[in-house]
C-alpha positions as CSV (number, residue, x, y, z in Angstrom):
1,M,256.0,-55.4,147.7
2,S,252.2,-55.2,147.0
3,D,251.7,-51.7,145.7
4,F,252.3,-52.5,142.0
5,T,252.6,-49.8,139.3
6,E,253.5,-49.8,135.7
7,R,257.1,-48.8,136.7
8,N,257.8,-51.3,139.5
9,L,255.8,-54.3,138.4
10,T,258.6,-55.7,136.2
11,D,261.1,-55.8,139.1
12,A,258.5,-57.5,141.2
13,V,257.8,-60.2,138.7
14,L,261.6,-60.8,138.2
15,A,262.1,-61.1,141.9
16,R,259.8,-64.1,142.0
17,L,262.2,-66.0,139.8
18,G,264.8,-66.0,142.6
19,D,264.1,-69.7,143.5
20,A,264.2,-71.0,139.9
21,A,266.3,-74.2,139.9
22,D,267.5,-74.1,136.3
23,P,269.8,-71.2,135.6
24,R,269.2,-71.2,131.9
25,F,265.4,-71.2,132.4
26,K,265.8,-68.3,134.8
27,Q,267.9,-66.4,132.2
28,I,265.4,-66.9,129.4
29,M,262.4,-66.1,131.5
30,S,264.0,-63.0,133.0
31,S,264.9,-61.6,129.5
32,L,261.4,-62.5,128.2
33,I,259.7,-60.7,131.0
34,R,261.8,-57.6,130.6
35,H,261.3,-57.4,126.9
36,L,257.6,-58.2,127.1
37,H,256.9,-55.6,129.8
38,D,259.0,-53.0,127.9
39,F,257.0,-53.8,124.7
40,V,253.7,-53.3,126.5
41,R,254.9,-49.9,127.9
42,D,256.4,-48.9,124.6
43,V,253.1,-49.3,122.6
44,E,250.9,-48.6,125.6
45,L,248.9,-51.7,124.8
46,T,245.1,-51.3,125.3
47,E,243.0,-54.0,127.0
48,G,241.2,-54.6,123.7
49,E,244.5,-55.2,121.9
50,W,245.7,-57.5,124.7
51,F,242.6,-59.6,124.4
52,E,243.0,-59.7,120.6
53,A,246.5,-61.1,121.2
54,I,245.2,-63.7,123.5
55,K,242.6,-64.7,120.9
56,F,245.3,-64.8,118.2
57,L,247.5,-67.2,120.2
58,T,244.5,-69.4,121.1
59,A,243.6,-69.6,117.4
60,T,247.2,-70.4,116.5
61,G,247.2,-73.4,118.8
62,Q,243.8,-74.5,117.7
63,K,245.0,-74.6,114.1
64,C,247.8,-77.1,114.9
65,D,247.3,-80.8,114.2
66,D,249.5,-83.8,113.2
67,K,249.8,-82.4,109.7
68,R,250.2,-78.6,110.3
69,Q,252.1,-76.5,112.8
70,E,250.7,-73.0,112.9
71,F,253.2,-71.9,115.5
72,I,256.1,-72.8,113.2
73,L,254.4,-70.7,110.5
74,L,254.2,-67.9,113.0
75,S,257.8,-68.2,113.9
76,D,258.9,-68.5,110.3
77,T,256.9,-65.4,109.1
78,L,258.2,-63.2,111.9
79,G,261.8,-64.2,111.1
80,V,262.3,-65.9,114.4
81,S,263.0,-69.3,112.9
82,M,265.8,-67.9,110.7
83,L,267.3,-66.0,113.6
84,V,267.4,-69.1,115.8
85,D,268.9,-71.1,112.9
86,A,271.6,-68.5,112.3
87,I,272.6,-68.4,116.0
88,N,272.6,-72.2,116.4
89,H,274.2,-73.2,113.1
90,R,277.2,-71.0,112.5
91,K,279.2,-72.7,109.8
92,P,282.9,-72.7,108.9
93,G,283.7,-71.1,105.5
94,G,282.7,-73.2,102.6
95,A,280.1,-75.4,104.4
96,T,276.6,-75.5,103.1
97,E,274.4,-72.9,104.8
98,S,271.3,-74.0,106.7
99,T,267.9,-72.5,106.5
100,V,264.4,-73.0,108.0
101,F,263.0,-76.4,108.7
102,G,259.4,-75.6,107.7
103,P,256.2,-77.1,109.0
104,F,255.8,-79.9,106.5
105,Y,258.5,-82.4,107.3
106,V,257.3,-86.0,107.9
107,N,259.3,-88.8,109.5
108,G,259.6,-92.2,107.9
109,S,260.1,-91.3,104.2
110,P,261.3,-94.3,102.1
111,S,264.9,-95.0,101.3
112,L,265.4,-95.0,97.5
113,P,268.1,-96.1,95.1
114,K,270.1,-93.7,92.9
115,W,268.0,-92.0,90.2
116,A,264.7,-93.2,91.8
117,N,261.8,-90.9,91.5
118,V,261.1,-89.0,94.7
119,S,257.9,-87.7,93.3
120,E,256.5,-90.9,91.7
121,G,253.0,-90.3,90.4
122,V,253.1,-86.6,91.2
123,A,252.0,-84.1,88.6
124,G,254.7,-81.7,87.4
125,E,257.6,-81.2,85.0
126,P,260.2,-84.0,85.1
127,T,263.4,-83.0,86.7
128,Y,266.8,-84.6,87.5
129,V,268.9,-83.4,90.4
130,S,272.4,-84.5,91.1
131,G,275.6,-83.5,92.8
132,Q,278.1,-84.5,95.4
133,V,278.4,-84.4,99.2
134,K,281.8,-83.3,100.3
135,S,283.7,-82.2,103.4
136,V,285.0,-78.7,103.8
137,D,288.4,-79.8,102.5
138,G,286.8,-81.2,99.4
139,K,286.9,-84.9,100.1
140,P,283.9,-86.9,98.9
141,I,281.6,-88.3,101.6
142,A,280.4,-91.8,100.8
143,G,277.2,-93.0,102.5
144,A,275.8,-89.6,103.2
145,Q,272.1,-89.4,103.4
146,L,269.8,-86.8,101.8
147,D,266.4,-86.7,103.4
148,L,264.3,-84.9,100.8
149,W,260.8,-83.3,100.6
150,Q,259.1,-80.9,98.3
151,T,255.8,-79.8,96.8
152,D,254.2,-81.2,93.7
153,G,254.1,-79.2,90.4
154,E,251.1,-77.3,91.7
155,G,252.7,-76.1,94.9
156,F,251.1,-78.6,97.4
157,Y,252.9,-80.8,99.9
158,D,251.4,-84.3,100.2
159,V,250.1,-83.6,103.7
160,Q,248.0,-80.8,102.2
161,L,246.1,-83.1,99.8
162,P,242.9,-84.8,100.8
163,N,242.5,-88.6,100.7
164,L,246.2,-89.2,99.9
165,K,247.4,-92.7,100.3
166,G,251.0,-92.8,101.3
167,M,253.8,-90.3,100.9
168,Q,254.6,-88.3,97.8
169,G,257.4,-85.9,97.1
170,R,259.5,-87.4,99.9
171,G,262.4,-89.9,100.0
172,K,265.9,-90.6,101.2
173,V,268.8,-91.1,98.9
174,T,272.4,-92.1,99.8
175,T,275.7,-91.1,98.2
176,D,277.9,-93.6,96.4
177,A,281.6,-94.3,97.0
178,E,282.5,-91.0,95.3
179,G,280.0,-89.0,97.4
180,R,277.7,-88.6,94.4
181,Y,273.9,-88.6,94.5
182,G,271.1,-88.4,91.9
183,F,267.3,-88.5,91.9
184,R,264.4,-87.8,89.8
185,T,261.5,-85.6,90.8
186,V,259.3,-82.8,89.5
187,K,260.4,-79.2,89.2
188,P,259.5,-77.3,92.4
189,V,257.3,-74.3,92.0
190,S,256.7,-71.3,94.2
191,Y,253.7,-71.6,96.5
192,P,251.8,-69.7,99.3
193,I,252.1,-70.9,102.9
194,P,248.7,-71.7,104.3
195,T,246.7,-68.5,104.8
196,D,243.4,-69.9,106.1
197,G,244.5,-69.4,109.8
198,P,245.7,-66.7,112.1
199,V,249.1,-66.4,110.5
200,G,247.5,-65.7,107.1
201,A,245.3,-63.0,108.7
202,M,248.5,-61.5,110.3
203,L,250.3,-61.3,107.0
204,N,247.3,-59.7,105.4
205,G,247.2,-57.1,108.1
206,M,250.9,-56.4,107.5
207,G,250.4,-56.0,103.8
208,R,252.7,-59.0,103.0
209,H,252.3,-61.7,100.5
210,P,252.5,-65.4,101.7
211,Y,254.7,-66.9,98.9
212,R,257.8,-69.0,99.2
213,P,260.2,-69.3,96.2
214,A,260.5,-72.7,94.6
215,H,262.8,-75.1,96.5
216,I,263.6,-78.6,97.5
217,H,264.1,-79.3,101.2
218,A,267.1,-81.5,102.3
219,I,268.5,-82.7,105.5
220,V,272.0,-83.9,104.7
221,S,273.8,-86.1,107.2
222,A,276.8,-88.4,107.5
223,P,278.7,-90.0,110.4
224,G,281.4,-87.7,111.8
225,F,279.8,-84.6,110.3
226,E,277.4,-81.9,111.4
227,P,274.0,-82.4,109.6
228,V,272.6,-79.5,107.7
229,T,268.9,-78.7,107.2
230,T,268.7,-76.6,104.1
231,H,267.0,-75.9,100.7
232,V,268.0,-75.8,97.1
233,F,266.3,-72.8,95.5
234,V,265.4,-72.4,91.8
235,K,267.4,-69.5,90.2
236,G,265.2,-66.9,88.7
237,D,262.1,-67.5,90.9
238,A,260.0,-64.4,91.3
239,Y,260.0,-64.6,95.1
240,L,263.7,-65.1,95.9
241,Q,263.9,-61.5,97.1
242,S,260.7,-61.6,99.3
243,D,260.4,-65.1,100.7
244,A,257.6,-65.0,103.3
245,V,259.8,-66.9,105.8
246,F,263.1,-65.1,105.1
247,G,264.8,-68.4,104.2
248,V,266.7,-67.6,101.1
249,K,270.5,-67.5,101.0
250,N,272.4,-66.8,97.8
251,S,274.6,-69.8,98.2
252,L,271.6,-72.1,98.1
253,I,270.3,-70.9,94.7
254,T,271.1,-73.0,91.6
255,D,270.2,-73.2,88.0
256,F,267.5,-75.5,86.7
257,V,268.2,-75.9,83.0
258,K,265.8,-77.3,80.5
259,R,267.2,-80.1,78.3
260,E,266.2,-82.7,75.8
261,G,267.5,-86.1,74.8
262,A,269.9,-88.1,77.0
263,A,269.0,-87.8,80.7
264,P,271.6,-87.8,83.5
265,D,270.6,-91.3,84.6
266,G,271.7,-92.7,81.1
267,S,268.2,-93.1,79.8
268,K,266.8,-91.2,76.7
269,S,263.9,-88.9,77.6
270,A,261.0,-88.7,75.2
271,T,260.0,-85.3,76.7
272,P,262.0,-82.2,77.7
273,F,263.2,-82.3,81.3
274,W,264.9,-80.0,83.8
275,Q,268.3,-80.6,85.2
276,A,269.9,-79.2,88.3
277,H,273.3,-79.8,90.0
278,Y,274.1,-78.9,93.6
279,D,277.0,-79.9,95.8
280,F,276.5,-80.1,99.6
281,V,279.5,-79.4,101.9
282,L,279.4,-80.7,105.4
283,A,281.4,-79.4,108.4
284,A,283.2,-81.9,110.7
285,A,281.3,-82.7,113.9
286,K,282.5,-80.8,116.9
């Protein structure tokens, strides 16, 4: 076939996938081509709009570096990341739900003892977070690892700060024999995702705000169990109902309570502090 029209072109493109060696690749590309062609026909895309889309994707790639992944932001803000997560991480009842990974994870954060300060030297309100890691049947999991990262008290991740020496707001803690963990940090705050790139311009065009509700990221893992990438959200945050990346789940929201006096680590705090408790539940590995 060489006489291509808007009606027969899709079938012609699909026919050229006939020799694809990988069946899964063929399935994905076939579906992508069908949906993409249907989209173009549905909106009757103009040449000018097509070129704007090319420029948008080019700018998205140009905004990526070793500290920022604009394509993850794009996926997050379009709800694709959460959809992929939901499909790939279906959990048994009672297991901690997963949510988006986000663009600010960094490998190699330090291992810290119980009640160490994950946010040493970071500005913000002192906070103690504790809880237990358990199996679905309620048994404590000793030696589980919590890989943690969060913003400072002003809403910035360390990789967003200029001239920063070393990591801040990151660390790994391990559960004790009873599956319990505890760490100090600063109270997380809501913050805008970066808006100085094409994703920010897209959100503005949609009439959407860029804010994420306050949260702490955690990857919780243990031998013999499925790891979970998740958040702990601060109850009462103004953006829980309109998270820019659609990452909130009710089961991940917990109270941060302001206290004075004796701290959870046994010390006496000279200043008021926040305290939060959250138990993580892991499903057995398949």
